[in-house]
N, C-alpha and C positions, 0 to 999 in steps of 0.2 A: 541500416536504420535501427536505432535503439528501440526497445520495446518496454512499455510500462503496463503493469497489470494493477487494476484498482478494485478494491473490495470496499464498498460503502453503500449503505441502504438509502442514502439521501440522493434522489435522482437529480436534484438541482446541482449538488456538489459534483456528482459524476459528470454531468453535462459541462460544467465550468472547467473541471480538471481535464476532461477529454479535449475540449476546445483549446485550452492553453497549451497542453502538451503536444497535441497534433500540430498546432500552429508553430511550435518549436521544432517540428520535424520528427517527432517520435510516433511510433505505432502504439495505439492504446486499445486495450480491451478492458471493459468494466463489468462488474457483477454487483447485484444488490444483495447477495447473500454469500456465505462462504462454504456452501455445500460443495463437496468434491474438490476441496482446495488443492489437494495433491494432484489429482487428475487434470484440473483446469490449468494449474501452474505448469505441470510437465508438458501439456499439449502446446502451450503458448511460448514457453521458455523465455520469460521476461528478463530484462536486465535489472529491473527494479520493481518492487511491489509497494503500493500504498495500501495500508490496512487500517480501516476504521475500528474503533474500540467496540461500538455498539452495533455490530452487524449480526444479523441472523445467520446461521442457526447456533453455532457454537460460540460466537463472539470472537473479537479480534485477538484476545490473549490466547485462547486455545488454538485458533487457526494459525497464528504465528508460531506457537510452540510446535504444532504439527509440522509446519514447513521446516523449522529449524532442526527437527529430529531426522528429516529425510537426508540421507547421505549425498544425494545428487542436488537437491534444491536448497540445502542449507546455506550455500554461499551467495544466494541471491539476496541483495540488501533489501531489508524491509523498513519502510518509513511508516511509523505508527502515527496516525493523525486522529485527533479527537478534540472535543471542546472541554473535556474533563480538566479540572484544575490540577490534578495530579498526573498529568500525561507522562511526565518523566518516569514516575514510579511504575505506571502501567506498562510503559515501553520496556523497562528493565525486566519486569515480571514476564512479559511476553517473549523477551529475547530479541526485540527489534534492534535495528542498527542505528536508526535516526528517529527524530520526532518532528512533527509539524503541528503546532497548536492551531485549532480552529477558533475563531475565524482567522484566515490567513490572507496575506497580500498575495496577489497572483504572481508577482515577481519572486516572493519567498518560496512559492510552490516550485517554480522553475529552478531556482537556485538550489533548493533542497534536493531535487531530483538529480541535478548536475553533481552535487556533492556526493550523493549516494553512488553515482556511476563511477566515481574516481577510485 
């Protein structure tokens, strides 16, 4: 079973993403902040990470950069998702591998995660 780790402070988005991804057969863990991002990620060993831009405490850019500097975790694809109009630039700054603009179609969520897993 593939594993997806989600960092987003919007509990409605977490609930929707968790439902859609679990329905597709993936195991999901979600957090409303990015404290201990290395420890949480290392403990779960996800196949892909969804990272929000505006997440407490460090924010998505710093949290993604921290993950991408870790020699073990850097290979995990990060999907940067946000409602910011400059999401592409933010994702590049963060070092993310993919982007998903909010609001998104539920099928786009599923397809983006599948693309990141390849």
